C-alpha positions in Angstrom: -13.6 -57.3 18.1 -16.8 -56.1 19.9 -20.2 -55.9 18.4 -20.1 -52.1 18.5 -16.8 -52.2 16.5 -18.6 -54.2 13.8 -21.4 -51.7 13.7 -19.0 -48.7 13.5 -17.1 -50.4 10.7 -20.2 -51.2 8.7 -21.5 -47.7 9.2 -18.2 -46.2 8.2 -18.0 -48.4 5.1 -21.5 -47.5 4.1 -20.7 -43.8 4.4 -17.6 -44.2 2.3 -19.5 -46.1 -0.4 -22.3 -43.5 -0.3 -19.7 -40.7 -0.6 -17.8 -42.5 -3.4 -21.1 -42.9 -5.3 -21.8 -39.2 -5.1 -18.3 -38.4 -6.1 -18.7 -40.7 -9.2 -21.9 -38.9 -10.2 -20.3 -35.5 -9.6 -17.2 -36.4 -11.7 -19.1 -38.1 -14.5 -18.0 -35.2 -16.8 -14.4 -35.8 -15.9 -13.9 -33.0 -13.4 -15.5 -31.2 -10.4 -16.6 -27.7 -10.8 -15.9 -25.2 -8.0 -19.5 -25.6 -6.8 -19.4 -29.3 -6.9 -16.1 -29.3 -5.0 -17.6 -27.2 -2.3 -20.6 -29.6 -2.1 -18.3 -32.6 -1.9 -16.2 -31.0 0.8 -19.3 -30.2 2.9 -20.7 -33.7 2.3 -17.4 -35.3 3.4 -17.7 -33.5 6.8 -21.3 -34.6 7.2 -20.4 -38.3 6.5 -17.3 -38.1 8.7 -14.9 -38.9 5.9 -11.3 -38.4 7.1 -8.8 -36.3 5.0 -7.0 -39.5 4.0 -10.2 -41.3 3.0 -11.3 -38.1 1.1 -8.1 -38.1 -1.0 -8.3 -41.8 -1.6 -11.9 -41.7 -2.7 -11.4 -38.7 -5.0 -8.4 -40.5 -6.6 -10.4 -43.6 -7.2 -14.2 -43.5 -6.4 -14.8 -46.7 -8.3 -12.8 -48.7 -5.6 -15.7 -48.4 -3.2 -18.9 -50.5 -3.4 -22.1 -48.9 -4.4 -24.8 -49.3 -1.8 -27.9 -48.6 -3.9 -31.2 -48.6 -2.1 -33.4 -51.4 -3.3 -36.8 -50.3 -2.0 -38.6 -47.3 -3.5 -39.1 -45.8 0.0 -35.4 -46.1 0.6 -34.6 -44.3 -2.6 -37.0 -41.6 -1.6 -35.3 -41.3 1.8 -31.9 -41.1 0.1 -33.3 -38.5 -2.3 -34.5 -36.5 0.7 -31.0 -36.6 2.2 -29.3 -35.6 -1.0 -31.9 -32.9 -1.8 -31.4 -31.3 1.6 -27.6 -31.3 1.1 -27.9 -29.9 -2.4 -30.4 -27.3 -1.2 -28.7 -26.3 2.0 -26.7 -23.1 1.9 -27.3 -22.9 -1.8 -23.7 -24.0 -2.4 -24.4 -25.2 -5.9 -26.5 -22.1 -6.8 -28.0 -22.5 -10.3 -26.5 -26.0 -10.6 -28.8 -27.4 -7.9 -31.3 -28.9 -10.3 -28.6 -30.3 -12.6 -26.7 -32.1 -9.8 -29.9 -33.3 -8.1 -31.1 -34.6 -11.5 -27.8 -36.6 -11.9 -28.2 -38.0 -8.3 -31.8 -38.9 -9.0 -30.9 -40.8 -12.1 -28.1 -42.6 -10.2 -30.6 -43.6 -7.5 -32.7 -45.3 -10.2 -35.4 -42.8 -11.0 -36.4 -42.9 -14.7 -35.3 -40.3 -17.1 -38.9 -39.6 -18.2 -39.9 -38.7 -14.6 -36.7 -37.2 -13.2 -37.6 -33.6 -14.0 -40.8 -33.8 -12.1 -39.2 -35.6 -9.2 -36.5 -33.0 -8.9 -38.9 -30.1 -9.1 -41.2 -31.7 -6.5 -38.2 -32.5 -4.2 -36.9 -29.0 -4.3 -40.4 -27.5 -3.8 -40.9 -29.6 -0.7 -37.6 -28.5 0.7 -38.6 -24.8 0.1 -41.7 -25.6 2.3 -39.4 -27.1 5.0 -41.1 -30.5 5.2 -39.7 -33.3 7.3 -38.6 -36.7 5.9 -41.9 -38.5 6.5 -43.8 -35.8 4.7 -41.3 -35.7 1.9 -41.6 -39.5 1.3 -45.4 -39.3 1.6 -45.7 -36.4 -0.9 -43.3 -38.0 -3.3 -45.2 -41.2 -3.3 -48.5 -39.4 -3.9 -47.3 -36.7 -6.3 -49.3 -38.0 -9.2 -52.6 -38.3 -7.4 
């Protein structure tokens, strides 16, 4: 096995774990709404999840390892990615805040601050900021 094969496998496994984590959060109420399903479908394409992997993950999302970001900056970067996906095309419509709140809690943000974090994240996306600005603004939102 070549070095590039190891990288591809690790990248693929991380994407599967990330996708499974999002599916777990989306399915925490026992089912996926139409909006959540559309979001999951779009996310699967972005993360290059195959049809077979998609079916397997939806059948048992707990089978895949969780790859939580340990550093605060990494959580903010992941929040930026998730926020962009939630905000893009307005697939989730009025459920954007609800699902982003659930994702934020799953990323380890505290329940006491999550409303402010989600509001700030969505407002930054409305302004069209890049990832570096997003992370900086989120780190300094209380100053």
